N, C-alpha and C positions, 0 to 999 in steps of 0.2 A: 573261720576268718579268711583263710586263703581263698575259699570259694567267693566270699564277699568281695575280696580284693580283685579277683578276675572279672567278676560281674561289673564292678565299679569301673575298672579299666576299660572294659569293652564298651560301656556306656559313654565314657569320655572320648574314646577313639571314634565311635560311631557319630557322636555329635560334631567332632572336629571334621570328620569326613564330609558330613552334610554341609557344614559351614563353608568348607573349602570348595566343595562342588557348587554350592549356590553362588559363591563369589566368582568362580570361574565362569559359570553360566551367565551371570550379570555382566562380567567383563567382556565376554564374547559378543553379547548383543550390543553393548556400548560401543565396542570396536566396529561392529557392523554399521551402527547408526552414524558413527563418525566417518566411516568409509563412504556412506551415502552422501553425507554433507560435503565431503572432499571432492565429489564429482563437480560441484559448482566452483569453478576456478576463482570467481570473484565474490563468492558468497560470504557474507558476514551476517550473523543473525541478530535480530532485534531482541534485546534482553530487558525484561521487566522484573525488577526486584522489589518485593514488598517489604517495607520497613515499618516499624512501629515507633513513632516519635514519643518524646517524653509526655506530651499532653494526651496520649492515648489514641489519637486519631491516626488512621492508617493513611500513609502517603505512598506515592509511587515514584521511585527513582527510575527514570527511563533513559536507556542508552539506545539511540536510534542509529542504525547503520544501513548502508545501501544493501539491497538484496541482489542475488544473482539475476541474470537476464530471465531465466525461466521462472524464478520466484516472483519477479516483478509482474510478469504477464499473468501469472496465476492469481496474484493479489487483485489486479484489475478485473480479471474474469470473475472472481468471487464477488467483487463489488457489483458488477453488472447483474450477476445472478441473484444476489441478496435483494436487489431492488427491482427484480423482474423486468429488466430492460429488454426491449425488442431487438437489441443488438445481439443477434445470435448467428452462429454458435459463439458462446461466450469465450472459449479458448481462442478462437480465431481473432475476435476483436481485442482480446487482451494482448495478444502478440502484436497486432496491428498498431494499437495505441502506443505501446512501448517502442515499437519501431519508429513511429513518427517523432516521439519525444527524443529518441536517441539521434535521429537525423538532424533535428534542430537544436539539440543539446539543452534541454530543460527537463525539469522534474517530471517523471512519467505519470504522476498523479494529477497534474494540472488540468489536462484536457477532460478526463472523465469527471473531475470535480466541477468544472465549469458546466459540462453537459448536464450534470445532476441538478445544478442550480437553475439552469436556463430552461430545461425541457424534461426534467425527471428522467434523465438518461434516454432521451428520444421518444418518450411516451407522449409528451405534450408539445409537439412541434406546431409551428404555424401551418394551417392547412394549405396555404399558398406556397410553403417551402418545407415540405416534409423531410427533406434530406438535410436540413439545417438544425442540428441539435444544440448548437452552442450560442444561439442568439447573435450570430456573427453576421455583420454586414446588413444591419437593419437600418433602413433609410425611409424618409418620408415618401419616396417614390416607390418603395417596395422592399422586399427582403430577399437576399441572395438565397438561391436554392442550389442543390447539388444533386448529381446523378446517383450518388450513393453516400452512405454514412462515412465511408473511408475518405471520399473526396472532400467532404466538409471538414473532417478532422485534419486532413492534410493542409488545406488552405488556411484554416485557423492556426495551425501549428506554425506554418511558415510566416504568417503575418504577426503573430504574437512574438515570435523570435525577432523579426526585423524591426518592428515598430513599437515594441514594448520593452522586451528584455534587453536588446542591444542598446536601447536608449536609457537604460538605468532603472526601468520599472521592474524590479526583481523580487518584489514581495506581492502578495495577493492584494493588500490594501493599496499599494501604488498602482497596480494594474487596474483596480476598480476605478481609480480617479480618471482614467482615460476610457476604459471599456464601457463603463456605465456611470458617467459622472453625476447623474442625477440621484444615484443611490446615496442613502444616508449611513452607509456602513453595513447594511444588512446583507448586501451581496457578498462582500468580503467575509463577513461572519459565517455565512453558509458555505462558501467555497473552502474556507479554512477548516470547517467542521468535516467536510467530505474528504479533504486531504488528510486530516488527522485520522479519520476512520480507516482509510487505506494504510496509513502509516502503522497503525496498531492492529489492522485487520479485525477491528472490533467496533461495532456501532456505538456502544455506550462510552467507550474510551475516547471515541472521536468527539463526542459531546463534551466530555469532561476535560480533555487535554489539548483542545485546539489552541493554536496560537497564530500569529501572523506569519504564515509560511513563507520561507525563502524558496522561490521557484527554481533555484539553481542547486538546491541541497542535494538532490539525487540525480543531477544531470550527469550524463555519461560523456566523458571527454573523448574527443576523436584521437585516434592513435596517429 
């Protein structure tokens, strides 16, 4: 009986040691992960919580928050890469697009979403204006061209801010009414989808969860 008691006690102590060790191990790596996240001073993560409503259908409760500067550039870079954009290196253009959006204080997703709608992210530009990825400055007399992709995004960003956003056109649907007034809503629908895809960093969720995006939602305020 005594031998059985010692064996049983040893088993309990061994199990407890394993559990404590496992918990400590998990806690260590959780702390490491949290430490990594804390490096982004302004970072807040997008959280997607799956719920099961009473009717049995799965719905998504989504809390969207602005990402850190580095994370925003990475989201744009992944968007460019996912769609095989010729705007390479992807990391360079991710940072450049975020930089332009921050300079003119609007949502970092707006320019790449418009470029996706207008030229499939620069893959299908007008042969007479290969540097114009945003369908910007199209007139009967011709189409504006630019020396580089960056120059085109810079000009479009500046004018979208001055002649659209600062005049109260702060949603995609309102921008459509001036940017492409002959559209029947399809332009805004597509731009909203691409903005939602970047919001969730997921193509299918972009299709399912698009809405009329507020182009000031993730704007970075000047200090």
